N, C-alpha and C positions, 0 to 999 in steps of 0.2 A: 433336758432341754426345755426351756420355758415355752409357752405358747407364742409369745411375741417373737422369740428367737426363731422358733420353727417357721413362723409365717414369713419372717425376713429371709431366711435361708430358702424357703420354698419359692419366694418371688425371684431370688437370684437364679434358681434352676429352671424357670419357665422359658418356654420357647416363645417365638413371636406370637403364636396362637394363645398364649397364656396357659397352655397345658404341657408340662414337661413330659418327655418320654420316660416311662418307668424304667426301661432298660438303661437309658442314659443316666438316669438318677442312680441306678445300682452301680454302674460303671464308675461314676464320679464320687462314690462313697467308699473310700478305702477301708474305713472301719468295718463295713458290712462285708467287703470282699474278703478281709482277714477272718471275720467270724465264719463266713461260709466255708473258706478253705479249711479252717481248723475242724469244723463240724463234719465236713465230708470225710476227712481223714479218720476222725474219731468214730464216725458211724460205721466205717469199714471195719475197724477193730472191734466195735461192739457186736456186730453180726458174726464175726469170726469167733469171738469168745462165746457168743450164745450157742452156736453149734458145738463148740468145745465143751461147754457146761453140760449140754444134753448127752453128748457122746461119753464124757467121763462118768456121768451119773449112771448111764446105761451099763458101762463096763463095771463099775464098782458094785452095782446091784445084781449083776448077772442077767440083765435084760428085763428088769422089773419095770413095766410101763407106769405103774402107780408111782414109783419112786421118781421117774423121769417127770411126771406130772407135778411132783412136789416142787420142782424148780419153779413152775409156773404159779404155785400157790404163794411163793415168796414174793410175787408181785402184789399181793393183797396187804400183807402185814406192814410193809414200809410206809404205806400211806398214813397209817395211824400215827407213826412217829414223825415222818417227814412233812406231813401237811402242817401241823402247828409249828414245827421247827422253821419251815421256810418263811412263814409269816414273821416270825421273830428276827430271823437273819436279815430279812428285807429292811427292817428298822435300823439295824445296827451297822450294816455293811452296804457298800455300793455293789452295783451289778458285777463289775469287773472283779472285785475282790472275792465275791461269793463264787463266781465261776472258776476262777483260778484255784481257790482252795479246794473246791470239789474235784477238779481235774487232778490236782496233786494227790489227793487222798485216793481217788479211784485207781491212779497209776500204781500206787503202792499196794493197795488191796488186791487188785487183779494179779499182780506179780507174785503174791503169796499162795494163790490157789494151788499150784502144782506140788507144793512141798509135802503135803500129807494126803495119802491115799485112803480117804475115809469120807463117807457120806455126810456126816455132821460138819465136817470142815468145808466141804463144797457148798452145803446149805448156808453156813455162816457167812461166807464171803459173798455169795450170790445175794443174800439178804442186805448186807451192808453196802454193797456196790449199788443196789437199787435205791437205797435211802439217799445216798450221795447224788444219784441221778435225779431223784425227785426234788432235790434242792437246786440242782444246777439248771434244769430245763426251764422252770418259771423265770428265773433270772435272765436266761438267754432270750426267751421269747419276749419278755417285757422290755429288753434292751434294744430290740430291733428298731422301734420307731425313733430311738435316740441316735441311730446310726445313719438315718436317711434325711436328706434335705427336703424331700417332698413326700407327704403322706400318701399321695397317689401311688407311690411305688411299694407300699406295704403289702398288697396281695402278691405281687411278684416276689418280693423278698420271702414271704412265708412259703410261697410255692417252691422256691429254690431250696430253702432249708428242709422243707418236707420231702422234696425230691431227693435231696442228698441221703436221706434216711431210706426211702424206698429203693432208690437206685443202687445202693450199696449192698442190698440183700444177696443177690447172686454173686457179687464180688467177694463179700465176706465168706459165704459158704464155699466158694471156689478156692479162696485163700486158705481156709481151713483144710480142705481136701489136699491141696498142694503141700502144705506144711506137714500134714500127717504122712503123706507119701515120702516126702524127703527125709523126715526124721524117724521113719520106721526102722526099728532095730538099733537106733543109736542109743548110747548110754549117756545119761545126764548125771552121773555120780550117784548120790544118794536120793536123787529125785526120781520117782517112779515114772518110767517112760509112758505108761498108760494114761497119765494125766495131761499129755500133750503140752509140756511146759512152754515150748516155743510159741504156740498160739496165744497163750495168756500173756507172755512177756511182750510180744509184738503189740498186743492190745494196750498194754501199759505204755509203750512207746507212743502210740497214737493219742493217748490221753495227754502226754507231755507235749506233743505236737499241738494239740489244741490249746494247751496252757500257753505255749509260746506265742501263738497267733493272737490270743486274747490279750496278752500282756502288751501287745504292740498297738492296741486300740486306744488311741489317746483320748477320744471324745468321751469314753466311759470312765476316765480317771476322775471326773468330777461329777458324774451322773449318779444321783442318789434318789431312792424312792421317797424318803423323807429328808428334807433339806436340814442341814445343821442348824441348831437353835430353835427348831420347830417341833422336836420330838414330842414335847408334852401336848401340842396342839393336834397332833395326828391321831387317828384311831389306833387301837392296840393291835389290830391285824390278826385277831384270832381266826383260825382256819374256818370255823363254821360261818363266820361273817361273810364268806364268799357267796354263800347260798342265799344270802339276803339281797344280792344284787340281781335285778330282773334279767338283764341280758346274759348274765352268767348262767342262770337257771335255764334260759331259753337254749343256750348252746350246749350245756353239759348233758342234758337228757338224751337228745339224739346221738351225741358223740358216744355216750356210754352204751347205747343199744348197738351202734355200729361196732364198738369194740367187743361186745358180747358176740356178735356174728363173726368177727374176725377170730376171736378165741375159739369158737366152735369149729371154724374152718381149719385153724391150726391143729386142733386135736383130731379131727376126723377126715381132713382133706386128703391125706395120703391114702387112707383106706378107701375113700370114694374113688380116687383116680386109678388105683391099682385093682380093686376088686369089682367095682361097678363099670368103670370105663375101660378096664383091661389095658391100661396104659403102661408103658415101660418107664424106668427111671429117667431115661433121656427125655421122654415125652412129658414127664412131670416137670423137668427143668424147663422145657419149652413153655408150659403153662405159667410157671413162675415169671419167665421173661415177658410173656404176653401181659400178665397182670402189671408188671412194671411199665410196659408201654402204655397200658390204659391209664395208669396213674399219671404218666407224663402228659397224656392228652387231657386228662381232667385239670391238671394244673394250668395247661395252656388255655383251656376254655375259661377258667377262672380269671386269668390275666386279660383275656379279650373282653370279658364282661366288665371288668374294672369297676367304675363308679356306678354303672347301671345294675350291679349285683343287689338283689333284694332278698327279703325273708322268703318270698315265694321260690326263688332259685334254690335257697337252702332246703326248703321242704321237698322240692322235686328231687334234689340230689339224694337226700336221705331215703326217700321212697324208692328211688332207682337202685340204691344199694340193697334194699330188702327184696325188690322184684328180681334183681340179678341172682342173688342167692337162691331164692325160691324156685325160679324157673330152670336154672342151670342144673341143679342137683337131681332133678326128677327124671332126667333122660340119661341113658348109658352111652351116649355118643361123644367121642372126643372132640369133634369139631364144635359141638354145642358148648362143651367145657371151655374151649378156646375163645369162643365169642363171648361167653359169660365172664371169663377171667378178664377180658378187655373191658367189658362194660362195667364190671364191678370195680376194677382198679380205677377207672375214670371217675365213677361216682363217688367212690370212698375218698379219693384225693381232693375232689372238688368240695365235698362236704366238710372234711376235716380242715382243710386250708381255709375255707370260707368261714368256718367257726372261729378259727384263730384270728383271722382278719377282723371279724366282727368284734371280738374282745379288745383287740388293740385300738381299734377306731373309737369305740364307745366308752372305754374304761381307762382311767388314768391313775398314775401314782401307785400307792400301796394297794389299792383296790385291783389294779391290773395284775399285780404279782399274786395276790390272793386268788384272783380268778384263774390265772393260768396254773397255779398250784392245784386248785380243785379240778381243773380241766385234765391235767395229766395224772393226778392220783386216781381219778375215777376211770380214765381210759385204761390204766394199768390194771385196776381192779376188775374192769369189764373183761379184759383179755383173760385174766386168770380164771374168773368165775365161768366165762363161756367155755374155756377149754376143759375145766374140770367137770362142769355140769354136763357138757356134751359127751365127754368120755364115759361118765357114769351111766347116763341114759342109754348110750349105745351098747355098753357092756351088759347091763342088767335087763334091758328090754329086748334087744335084738331086733330082728326084722318083724315088720307088721304088714297087715293087708288093710288097705283103706278103700272105701267106695270111690269109684271112678279113676282111682290111681293104681289100683292093683297091689301086688306085692312090692314093698320097698325095703331095701337094706337099711340097717340101723343108721349108717352114715347119711342115707338119703333123707329119711323122715325127720331125723334130728336137725340136720341142716336146713331142711325146708321149713321147719318150725322156727328156727332162729330167724330165717328170712322174713317170715310173717310178723314176728315180733318187731323187727326193724321197720317193716312197711307200716305197721300200725302206729308206730311212734311218730311218723311223719305228720299224721293227722293232728297230733297234740302240739305241734310247734306253733307258738304264737309270739308276737313281739310283746313289749312290756305293757302295751295297752290292749292286747288281745286281738290285734288284726294284722294282716300281712302288709307291712309298709317297707319302704327302702331301708337297707341296713345302713346306709350313709345318709 
């Protein structure tokens, strides 16, 4: 959508006060509603398949935790392939075609996972599905401004998309548990029952559901990163060029460190809850639910801030993430963990959605796709690095005794260290001119 066209449509969506309601803009944007619906369904399937991948890997290897961690390592390698590839695809195809192609490919690939009961087969398809996801997501995020009549609704739109991802975590995990219970002992012919085929096949159906809803978004049928006839005038879109954009660098560094902290929590969080806080599996489920509630609060705060959101807000949110991790893991009390999970979820969601909004507002065209490619590639890399590094530190160093803090379990000191890293990163955040100024 051109700037003039967006301004015209934005004026049509204004209220008498000249400021349209973000929620009313969302409701009157059928393209975004279709996008959100498809992504919510797909996210449910993604989390269900993620649990299935971990479970099947654990079963195939006889409970080898290092092998299970190998699934997370696969989040690193695809970035090398998908980063440059996404930039090239952005020049050749429109947003809609890119997303539909990746949904179709992922539906086929995830359906193939249960057919072979072998670790290399699981790793292969986990890797290729991640490559396709790293191409799909930048096209999706870059298309959101094209679906809205007023740019003031972008933060809410990002919050809804991000919320669909966070909110479906317990649903996906519960869906896998239900499917595993219902299909226990059932025969699937020559397909090993231990591979939980139904979970992967349902995930494939959710990709097809996403494809269906995206295919119905008419406004994206003519939306391109590079307009036809101007391909030679546009930059080549090499992946590394994203890091030459000041606002991209500003957003990516803190997002990467938050991902590192999340990865560490993913790796050692269960050990912390069970061995330090002496919580049950059901209480661990409550912690996850509280984290989701916190994320919803953070997204709500982001929407309330709206145009008043500044770089200072972004810095505070990143610092809050680090502080929440550091303070929560140092105590063995479950109620502190619940409060920390709520605070951590709110700060993480605010920082991540705020970073996405900043990219969408300040970067346009092919540069926006490159920016989101780098954003998501590095977040996935951070998750994988954080999980593996935290697991190795916890395993080989073990418990330590520190001045003023006393004896700390491996999960405590490793996670507190990751919190300090995130906290320190907040001090490095600067706008393109080196000072904290409004993001809009």
